[in-house]
C-alpha positions in Angstrom: -67.7 88.9 -121.9 -69.9 86.5 -123.8 -69.8 86.7 -127.6 -72.7 85.7 -129.8 -71.7 82.9 -132.2 -73.4 83.4 -135.5 -72.3 80.1 -137.0 -72.1 77.6 -134.1 -69.7 74.7 -134.4 -72.7 72.5 -133.7 -74.3 73.2 -137.1 -70.9 72.9 -138.9 -70.6 69.4 -137.5 -74.1 68.5 -138.7 -73.3 69.7 -142.2 -70.1 67.9 -142.3 -71.7 64.6 -141.1 -73.5 64.0 -144.4 -71.0 61.2 -145.1 -73.2 58.2 -144.0 -71.8 57.2 -140.6 -73.6 56.6 -137.3 -73.3 59.7 -135.0 -75.2 62.2 -132.8 -74.6 65.8 -131.7 -76.1 67.4 -128.6 -74.8 69.8 -125.9 -72.7 68.0 -123.3 -74.5 69.9 -120.5 -77.6 72.0 -120.3 -79.4 73.7 -117.3 -82.9 74.9 -116.5 -84.8 76.3 -113.5 -86.9 74.0 -111.5 -90.6 74.2 -112.5 -89.8 75.4 -116.0 -89.0 73.4 -119.2 -85.9 72.6 -121.2 -85.3 71.9 -124.9 -82.3 69.6 -125.5 -81.2 70.1 -129.1 -80.2 66.9 -130.8 -79.1 65.8 -134.3 -78.1 62.3 -135.5 -77.0 60.6 -138.7 -76.8 57.1 -140.2 -75.3 55.5 -143.4 -77.1 56.6 -146.6 -77.2 53.1 -148.0 -79.7 52.0 -145.3 -82.6 54.0 -146.8 -85.2 53.2 -144.1 -88.8 53.7 -144.8 -89.6 54.9 -141.3 -87.2 56.2 -138.7 -87.9 55.7 -135.0 -86.1 56.8 -131.9 -85.8 56.3 -128.1 -84.5 58.5 -125.3 -83.1 56.8 -122.2 -82.3 58.2 -118.8 -78.9 57.6 -117.2 -78.0 54.5 -119.3 -77.5 53.9 -123.0 -78.0 50.1 -123.0 -81.5 48.6 -123.3 -80.4 45.4 -121.5 -80.0 47.5 -118.3 -83.6 48.4 -118.6 -83.1 52.2 -118.1 -86.1 54.5 -117.7 -87.6 55.4 -121.1 -88.0 59.1 -121.4 -89.6 59.0 -124.9 -90.3 56.2 -127.4 -91.7 57.1 -130.9 -92.8 53.6 -131.7 -95.1 52.8 -128.7 -95.3 56.0 -126.7 -94.7 54.0 -123.6 -92.5 55.9 -121.1 -91.4 55.7 -117.5 -93.9 57.0 -115.0 -91.5 59.8 -114.0 -91.8 61.2 -117.5 -95.5 60.7 -118.2 -96.9 63.9 -119.5 -93.5 65.6 -119.2 -91.6 64.5 -122.4 -92.2 65.4 -126.0 -90.2 65.1 -129.2 -89.8 68.5 -130.9 -87.7 67.3 -133.8 -88.6 65.3 -136.9 -86.8 62.0 -136.8 -87.2 61.7 -140.6 -85.1 64.8 -140.9 -82.6 63.4 -138.4 -83.7 65.9 -135.7 -84.0 64.3 -132.3 -84.6 67.4 -130.2 -86.4 66.6 -126.8 -88.6 68.8 -124.7 -89.0 68.2 -120.9 -91.5 70.3 -118.9 -92.4 70.8 -115.3 -88.9 70.0 -114.3 -88.1 68.7 -110.8 -84.8 67.8 -109.2 -85.1 64.1 -109.8 -85.1 64.7 -113.6 -81.5 65.9 -113.4 -79.0 63.5 -115.0 -77.8 62.0 -118.3 -79.9 61.6 -121.4 -79.1 59.2 -124.3 -80.7 58.8 -127.7 -81.1 55.5 -129.6 -81.9 55.4 -133.4 -84.2 52.7 -134.6 -84.3 52.2 -138.4 -86.0 48.8 -138.3 -84.6 45.2 -138.0 -81.1 45.1 -136.8 -80.4 48.7 -137.8 -80.6 50.1 -134.3 -77.8 52.2 -132.7 -77.4 53.7 -129.2 -75.2 56.8 -129.4 -72.5 57.3 -126.8 -73.0 61.0 -127.0 -75.3 62.3 -124.2 -76.4 65.5 -122.5 -76.3 66.2 -118.8 -79.3 68.1 -117.5 -78.8 70.4 -114.4 -81.8 71.6 -112.5 -81.0 74.9 -110.7 -82.7 77.4 -108.3 -80.4 80.4 -108.4 -79.1 82.8 -111.0 -75.3 82.8 -111.6 -73.6 86.1 -110.7 -70.1 86.4 -112.2 -67.7 88.8 -110.3 -64.2 89.5 -111.5 -61.5 87.7 -109.5 -60.1 91.0 -108.3 -62.1 94.1 -107.5 -60.0 97.1 -106.5 -61.4 100.3 -105.0 -61.4 103.1 -107.5 -61.2 100.9 -110.6 -64.3 100.2 -112.8 -65.6 96.6 -112.7 -68.2 94.6 -114.6 -70.5 92.2 -112.8 -72.8 89.9 -114.8 -75.9 87.9 -114.1 -76.5 84.9 -116.3 -79.5 82.5 -116.3 -80.4 79.7 -118.7 -83.0 80.4 -121.4 -83.6 77.0 -123.0 -87.3 76.8 -122.4 -89.2 77.9 -125.6 -92.4 78.3 -123.6 -91.1 80.4 -120.7 -88.7 83.4 -121.0 -86.9 84.8 -117.9 -86.7 88.5 -117.0 -83.7 89.7 -115.0 -83.4 92.5 -112.4 -80.6 93.5 -110.0 -81.1 93.7 -106.2 -79.0 95.9 -103.8 -77.3 97.8 -106.6 -78.4 101.2 -105.4 -75.4 103.6 -105.3 -73.3 101.3 -107.5 -74.6 102.0 -111.0 -77.4 101.3 -113.5 -77.6 97.8 -115.0 -77.4 97.0 -118.7 -79.4 94.1 -120.2 -77.7 92.4 -123.1 -80.6 90.0 -123.8 -80.6 86.5 -125.0 -77.3 85.0 -126.1 -76.5 81.7 -127.8 -73.7 79.6 -126.5 -71.2 77.5 -128.5 -73.1 74.2 -128.0 -76.4 75.6 -129.0 -77.8 76.5 -125.6 -79.2 79.9 -124.7 -78.6 82.3 -121.8 -80.0 85.6 -120.6 -77.4 88.1 -119.5 -77.5 91.4 -117.6 -74.4 93.5 -116.9 -73.7 96.0 -114.1 -70.8 98.5 -114.4 -69.6 100.6 -111.4 -66.6 102.0 -109.6 -66.4 100.4 -106.2 -65.3 102.2 -103.0 -63.9 100.8 -99.8 -67.4 101.1 -98.3 -68.6 98.6 -100.9 -66.4 95.9 -99.5 -68.7 93.1 -98.3 -71.7 94.5 -100.1 -74.3 91.9 -100.9 -75.3 92.2 -104.6 -78.3 90.2 -105.9 -79.9 89.2 -109.2 -83.5 88.0 -109.7 -84.9 85.9 -112.5 -88.7 86.0 -112.8 -91.0 84.3 -115.3 -94.0 86.4 -116.5 -97.5 85.0 -115.8 -96.1 82.6 -113.2 -95.2 82.8 -109.6 -91.7 81.5 -110.3 -88.9 83.8 -109.0 -85.3 82.8 -108.4 -82.7 85.0 -106.6 -78.9 84.7 -106.3 -76.5 86.8 -104.3 -72.7 87.5 -104.2 -70.7 89.5 -101.7 -68.2 92.0 -103.2 -64.6 91.5 -102.1 -63.2 95.0 -102.7 -59.4 95.4 -102.2 -58.2 98.8 -100.9 -55.1 100.3 -99.2 -54.9 100.8 -95.4 -56.3 103.8 -93.6 -55.5 104.2 -89.9 -58.8 104.8 -88.3 -58.0 104.3 -84.6 -55.1 105.7 -82.7 -54.4 107.4 -79.4 -54.2 111.2 -79.3 -51.4 112.7 -77.3 -50.8 110.6 -74.2 -49.7 111.8 -70.8 -48.5 109.2 -68.3 -46.9 109.4 -64.9 -43.4 107.8 -64.6 -43.7 104.2 -63.6 -47.2 103.7 -64.9 -48.4 101.3 -67.6 -49.0 102.8 -71.1 -50.9 101.1 -73.9 -50.8 102.7 -77.4 -53.4 101.5 -79.9 -53.2 101.6 -83.7 -56.1 100.3 -85.8 -56.3 100.3 -89.6 -59.1 99.5 -92.1 -57.9 97.7 -95.2 -58.5 94.7 -97.4 -56.5 92.5 -97.2 -55.5 93.1 -93.5 -52.5 95.3 -93.2 -49.0 94.8 -91.7 -49.0 97.1 -88.6 -45.7 98.4 -87.3 -44.9 100.5 -84.2 -41.7 102.5 -84.6 -39.7 105.1 -82.6 -36.8 106.9 -84.0 -36.6 104.5 -87.0 -36.5 101.4 -84.7 -39.2 98.8 -85.0 -40.8 98.1 -81.6 -43.5 95.7 -82.6 -45.3 94.5 -85.8 -48.0 92.0 -86.8 -50.5 91.4 -89.6 -53.7 92.5 -87.9 -56.5 95.0 -87.9 -55.3 96.5 -84.6 -52.0 96.4 -82.7 -51.2 97.5 -79.1 -47.8 98.7 -78.0 -47.5 98.1 -74.2 -45.0 100.1 -72.2 -44.4 98.8 -68.7 -43.3 101.3 -66.0 -42.5 104.1 -68.4 -39.5 106.3 -67.8 -38.6 109.8 -69.0 -36.3 108.1 -71.5 -39.4 106.7 -73.3 -40.9 110.2 -73.8 -41.2 111.1 -77.5 -43.0 110.5 -80.7 -44.2 107.0 -81.7 -45.2 106.2 -85.3 -47.6 103.5 -86.6 -47.2 102.3 -90.2 -50.0 100.3 -91.9 -49.3 98.7 -95.4 -50.6 96.0 -97.8 -50.2 95.3 -101.5 -52.5 98.2 -102.4 -50.9 101.1 -100.4 -49.9 102.3 -97.0 -50.7 104.9 -94.3 -49.0 106.2 -91.2 -49.7 108.3 -88.2 -47.9 109.4 -85.1 -48.7 109.9 -81.4 -46.7 111.8 -78.8 -46.1 110.2 -75.4 -45.4 112.8 -72.6 -44.0 111.2 -69.5 -44.7 113.2 -66.4 -42.3 112.8 -63.4 -41.3 114.5 -60.2 -38.2 116.6 -60.1 -34.8 115.0 -59.9 -32.6 115.7 -56.9 -31.3 119.3 -57.5 -27.7 119.9 -58.1 -25.9 122.9 -56.7 -22.9 124.4 -58.5 -20.9 127.2 -56.9 -17.2 127.7 -57.5 -16.8 131.4 -56.6 -14.2 132.2 -54.0 -14.9 135.5 -52.3 -14.2 137.4 -49.0 -16.6 139.4 -46.9 -18.2 142.1 -49.1 -17.9 140.2 -52.4 -20.6 138.6 -54.4 -21.4 134.8 -54.3 -23.4 133.2 -57.1 -25.0 129.8 -56.6 -26.8 127.9 -59.4 -29.4 125.2 -58.5 -30.7 123.1 -61.4 -32.9 120.0 -61.8 -35.0 118.2 -64.3 -38.8 117.3 -64.3 -41.9 117.3 -66.4 -43.6 119.6 -66.1 -40.9 122.1 -65.2 -40.8 122.6 -61.4 -41.0 125.5 -59.0 -37.5 126.1 -57.7 -36.9 127.8 -54.4 -33.8 128.5 -52.2 -34.4 128.8 -48.5 -32.3 129.7 -45.5 -33.9 129.3 -42.1 -37.4 129.2 -43.6 -36.8 132.5 -45.4 -37.2 132.4 -49.2 -34.2 133.9 -50.9 -35.0 133.2 -54.5 -37.7 131.4 -56.5 -38.7 130.7 -60.1 -41.8 129.1 -61.5 -41.7 126.4 -64.3 -38.0 126.7 -64.9 -35.3 124.1 -64.4 -32.6 126.5 -63.1 -32.4 129.1 -60.4 -29.5 131.4 -59.8 -29.0 132.9 -56.3 -26.7 135.9 -56.1 -25.6 137.3 -52.7 -24.0 140.7 -53.2 -21.5 141.8 -50.5 -21.7 138.7 -48.4 -21.4 139.1 -44.6 -20.9 136.7 -41.7 -24.7 136.7 -41.3 -24.9 134.9 -44.7 -23.1 131.9 -43.2 -25.2 128.8 -42.6 -27.2 126.0 -44.2 -29.3 126.6 -47.4 -31.8 124.4 -49.1 -32.7 124.2 -52.8 -36.2 122.7 -53.2 -37.7 121.6 -56.5 -41.4 120.6 -56.7 -44.2 120.0 -59.1 -47.6 118.2 -58.8 -45.8 114.8 -58.9 -43.3 115.2 -56.1 -40.6 117.2 -54.3 -36.9 116.8 -54.0 -34.3 119.0 -52.1 -30.6 119.4 -51.7 -28.9 121.2 -48.8 -25.6 123.0 -49.0 -23.5 125.1 -46.6 -22.1 128.6 -47.0 -19.2 129.6 -44.7 -18.3 133.3 -44.5 -15.2 134.6 -42.7 -14.2 138.2 -42.0 -11.3 140.0 -43.8 -7.9 139.0 -42.6 -5.6 141.5 -40.8 -2.4 140.9 -38.8 -2.1 141.5 -35.0 -0.6 144.9 -34.2 2.1 143.4 -32.0 3.4 141.4 -34.9 5.3 144.3 -36.2 4.0 143.5 -39.7 0.8 144.9 -41.0 -1.2 142.4 -43.2 -4.0 143.9 -45.3 -4.3 141.2 -47.9 -7.8 140.1 -48.9 -9.0 136.6 -49.6 -8.1 136.7 -53.2 -4.4 137.1 -52.2 -4.9 134.3 -49.6 -6.4 132.1 -52.2 -3.4 132.8 -54.5 -1.0 131.8 -51.7 -3.1 129.0 -50.3 -5.7 127.8 -52.9 -8.7 126.0 -51.6 -8.9 122.3 -52.4 -11.5 121.4 -55.0 -13.2 118.1 -55.5 -11.1 116.2 -58.0 -11.5 112.8 -59.6 -10.8 110.1 -57.0 -10.7 106.4 -57.3 -12.6 104.5 -54.6 -10.9 104.2 -51.2 -12.5 101.8 -48.7 -12.0 103.3 -45.3 -10.7 101.3 -42.4 -13.8 101.7 -40.3 -15.6 99.3 -42.8 -16.4 96.1 -40.9 -19.1 93.5 -40.1 -20.8 93.0 -36.8 -22.9 90.0 -35.6 -25.8 90.0 -33.1 -27.8 87.0 -32.4 -29.1 85.7 -35.8 -28.4 89.0 -37.7 -25.2 90.2 -39.4 -24.7 93.7 -40.6 -21.7 94.8 -42.7 -20.7 98.5 -43.1 -18.7 99.6 -46.1 -17.5 103.3 -46.2 -16.1 104.5 -49.5 -14.5 107.8 -50.4 -14.5 108.6 -54.1 -15.4 111.0 -56.8 -17.6 110.5 -58.8 -20.0 108.4 -56.8 -19.0 104.7 -57.0 -21.0 101.5 -57.1 -20.8 99.1 -54.2 -21.3 95.3 -54.2 -21.0 92.8 -51.3 -19.7 89.4 -52.2 -20.2 86.2 -50.2 -17.7 83.8 -51.6 -18.8 80.8 -49.6 -22.3 81.1 -51.0 -21.4 82.3 -54.5 -23.7 85.3 -54.0 -23.1 89.0 -54.9 -25.5 91.7 -53.6 -25.5 95.3 -54.8 -27.3 98.5 -54.1 -30.2 97.8 -56.4 -31.4 95.0 -54.0 -33.0 97.3 -51.4 -34.1 94.4 -49.2 -30.5 93.7 -48.2 -28.5 96.8 -49.0 -29.0 100.5 -48.0 -26.7 103.3 -49.1 -26.4 107.0 -48.4 -23.9 109.5 -49.8 -22.6 112.6 -47.9 -20.0 114.6 -49.8 -17.3 112.3 -51.1 -18.3 109.5 -48.7 -20.7 106.7 -49.6 -21.9 104.5 -46.8 -23.5 101.1 -47.6 -25.0 98.7 -45.2 -25.6 95.0 -45.9 -28.1 93.3 -43.6 -28.3 89.5 -43.4 -30.9 87.8 -41.1 -31.3 84.3 -40.0 -27.5 83.7 -39.6 -27.7 81.0 -37.0 -24.4 79.4 -38.0 -20.9 81.0 -38.3 -21.0 84.3 -40.2 -19.9 84.2 -43.8 -16.9 86.0 -45.3 -18.0 89.3 -46.8 -16.0 91.2 -49.5 -16.9 94.8 -50.3 -16.0 95.9 -53.8 -16.3 99.5 -55.0 -15.7 100.9 -58.4 -16.1 104.1 -60.5 -14.6 105.4 -63.7 -11.1 105.8 -62.1 -10.6 102.5 -60.4 -11.8 99.5 -58.3 -11.0 98.5 -54.7 -12.0 95.4 -52.8 -11.7 94.7 -49.0 -12.7 91.6 -47.0 -14.6 93.1 -44.1 -13.4 92.1 -40.6 -15.9 90.7 -38.1 -15.5 93.0 -35.1 -18.5 91.3 -33.5 -17.0 87.9 -33.7 -16.3 87.8 -30.0 -20.1 87.6 -29.4 -20.0 84.2 -31.0 -17.2 83.2 -28.6 -19.4 83.7 -25.6 -21.8 81.0 -26.7 -18.8 78.6 -26.9 -17.4 79.5 -23.4 -20.6 78.7 -21.7 -22.5 80.2 -18.6 -19.6 79.6 -16.2 -17.0 81.2 -18.4 -19.4 84.1 -19.0 -19.7 84.8 -15.3 -15.9 84.8 -14.8 -15.4 87.1 -17.8 -18.1 89.4 -16.5 -16.4 89.6 -13.1 -13.0 90.4 -14.7 -14.7 93.1 -16.8 -16.3 94.8 -13.7 -12.8 94.8 -12.0 -11.3 96.5 -15.0 -14.0 99.2 -15.1 -13.5 99.9 -11.4 -9.8 100.3 -11.8 -10.2 102.7 -14.8 -12.7 104.8 -12.8 -10.4 105.2 -9.8 -7.5 106.1 -12.1 -9.5 108.8 -13.8 -10.6 110.3 -10.5 -7.0 110.7 -9.4 -6.1 112.3 -12.7 -8.9 114.8 -12.5 -7.6 116.1 -9.2 -4.1 116.8 -10.7 -5.5 118.6 -13.8 -5.3 122.4 -14.1 -8.6 124.2 -13.3 -8.0 126.6 -16.2 -10.1 124.4 -18.6 -12.6 126.7 -20.3 -15.8 125.6 -22.0 -14.8 127.6 -25.0 -12.0 125.2 -25.9 -12.6 122.4 -28.2 -13.0 119.2 -26.2 -11.5 115.9 -27.3 -13.6 113.5 -29.4 -13.7 109.9 -28.2 -14.2 107.2 -30.8 -15.1 103.6 -30.3 -11.9 101.5 -30.8 -13.7 99.4 -33.3 -14.0 102.4 -35.6 -10.9 104.5 -35.0 -8.5 104.9 -37.9 -4.9 104.2 -37.1 -2.7 107.2 -36.9 -3.0 110.5 -35.1 -6.0 112.4 -36.7 -5.9 116.1 -36.6 -8.8 118.4 -35.8 -10.2 118.3 -39.4 -10.1 114.5 -39.6 -11.8 114.2 -36.2 -14.7 116.4 -37.4 -15.0 114.5 -40.6 -15.0 111.2 -38.7 -17.7 112.5 -36.4 -19.9 113.3 -39.3 -19.4 109.9 -40.9 -20.2 108.1 -37.7 -23.3 110.1 -37.2 -24.4 109.2 -40.7 -23.7 105.5 -40.1 -25.8 105.5 -36.9 -28.7 107.2 -38.8 -28.5 104.7 -41.6 -28.6 101.7 -39.2 -31.6 103.3 -37.4 -33.4 103.5 -40.8 -32.7 99.8 -41.4 -33.8 98.6 -38.0 -30.7 98.3 -35.8 -30.2 94.9 -34.0 -30.3 95.2 -30.2 -26.8 93.9 -29.7 -25.0 95.3 -32.7 -21.5 96.6 -31.8 -21.6 99.9 -33.5 -21.3 102.3 -30.5 -19.9 105.8 -30.7 -19.2 108.5 -28.1 -18.3 112.2 -28.5 -18.4 115.2 -26.1 -19.6 118.8 -26.3 -22.4 118.1 -28.8 -24.2 121.1 -27.4 -21.6 123.5 -28.7 -23.1 123.2 -32.2 -25.7 125.8 -32.8 -29.3 124.6 -33.1 -31.1 126.0 -36.1 -34.8 126.0 -36.8 -34.1 124.6 -40.3 -36.6 124.3 -43.0 -38.1 120.8 -42.7 -38.3 118.8 -46.0 -40.1 115.8 -47.2 -36.9 113.9 -47.9 -34.7 113.0 -44.9 -31.7 112.0 -47.0 -30.6 115.2 -48.8 -27.2 115.5 -50.4 -24.9 118.2 -49.1 -22.6 120.4 -51.1 -20.3 122.7 -49.2 -19.2 126.1 -50.5 -16.5 127.5 -48.2 -15.8 131.3 -48.4 -12.8 132.6 -46.6 
């Protein structure tokens, strides 16, 4: 705010100077528009005892010393001036009254500079005053904006122009103030050093939309073509408002998701991405992306963006919905029943959206639910016809998974009449006397059929582990300081069947001696390691024996085969002819895979299943042509062939529910 000084200090100094000393008083600086005029107020004094008859004076430009020959602006004694000031300078004051006020007209930029006054009282009584005035030639009005403009708080913006030309008075007007407020003109004000200004004020309450607004002021001189304009941009401070953000986002598991948060504020805000109170990313910026690579169902949820600066804050949330195919269904059934009782089987999974769950048996749908994660199958009064293989299939638009399980049903137990003792106990009594084994916690046990086999430049290692829950398996190559686990699908393939987990390590390009391989398996209940024997090591020996040794060994092998063939023929002649096809034939195992000890019927059947699983796994990985993993078994045709429901996943996990 500019205050009108009613008694300027300038005139107080003039009054106090009546003491008879050399001195001058003028504004230290003064400004005027180009093409207009300017009046430089000036007063001077000298000792009273001089009493000159006539007082003369000289105005110099840019230097106070005559010996430097400065340009003469005005000279009262001769009226001789520099060519730049001819017709432009005139003395307004009366030197006899000690008033040295100077008027300059038709101002141009080259007239800007320092102006000095020299008093001439005659003879040696001449004095150049060190006091001087600096003239500034301008072309634009001065717009004064407060250092801080905050949205919602009233501000005052002023336009100030010099008014030191007595012959030309400026008129002020505002440009671009529409919607801000109506201007108030204060008029002509006098400054402390005796200069004059024209002032116009504009009061308004800014909004965030006014930030960057270009506000102008125009000074025009009536009856002339002179107009001068000045502009200022408003820097309005305001709190953040989030203006750009994703709506609810749906993404498929494994895809790339980019969440955007953009805020409008001044100054720029600090943007922060958060989830469950944890800061994920932050930066001072107008917009901030949160990139999620290969999203998982665990990243499903609500994400929040917080924007804040010194004037306030704002926040918004976005929900990320990760869509994924059903997980492998799990089958839970622990009911023990006899023929005629009820069996309940619960199949459950997880997916987004919820799946369609279906239980099949031989292409027949037994139960189904839509958009639910659990399906309960109840079989009332089970009969032997309910025996067989079942499939639980879960599917949605993103995929399908399935699990197979077996249900075995046996008839009620009664004793033979010739036994002399009638037995009418049902299965509940049998279970009480001989409870069925249940899957209990089991530390990993690496079975003896685990081994390595070499063929040409390829080595494959088989590690069979029995455990519950499912263990992790890693292959260690000590000579190479390398450990490979199941996550490295290029080298390791695994399949689980019941309590057995079979893992195969494939190494190619093994031209030299095969490395030592240690299989390590661990779960919650323990850890076991085993260095796998190389049962295919004899193949490497053939290369060392050479062609001649190979021919000899081959001849010996043919002789042994002929001897065994003749022995078997003689034995078949002496065997009893009462052999029936209904008896269970013996199962022959390759000696490289046979477990030491005498296996009973149950163990033989389990071993047969494991060996079949191993062969299938090796087929999936691309079995080397000379890999020594051969098996033989008889009477495979005895197993019934079922037209089972064909699924999209070959490797389904089996859970067996046995009902006696």
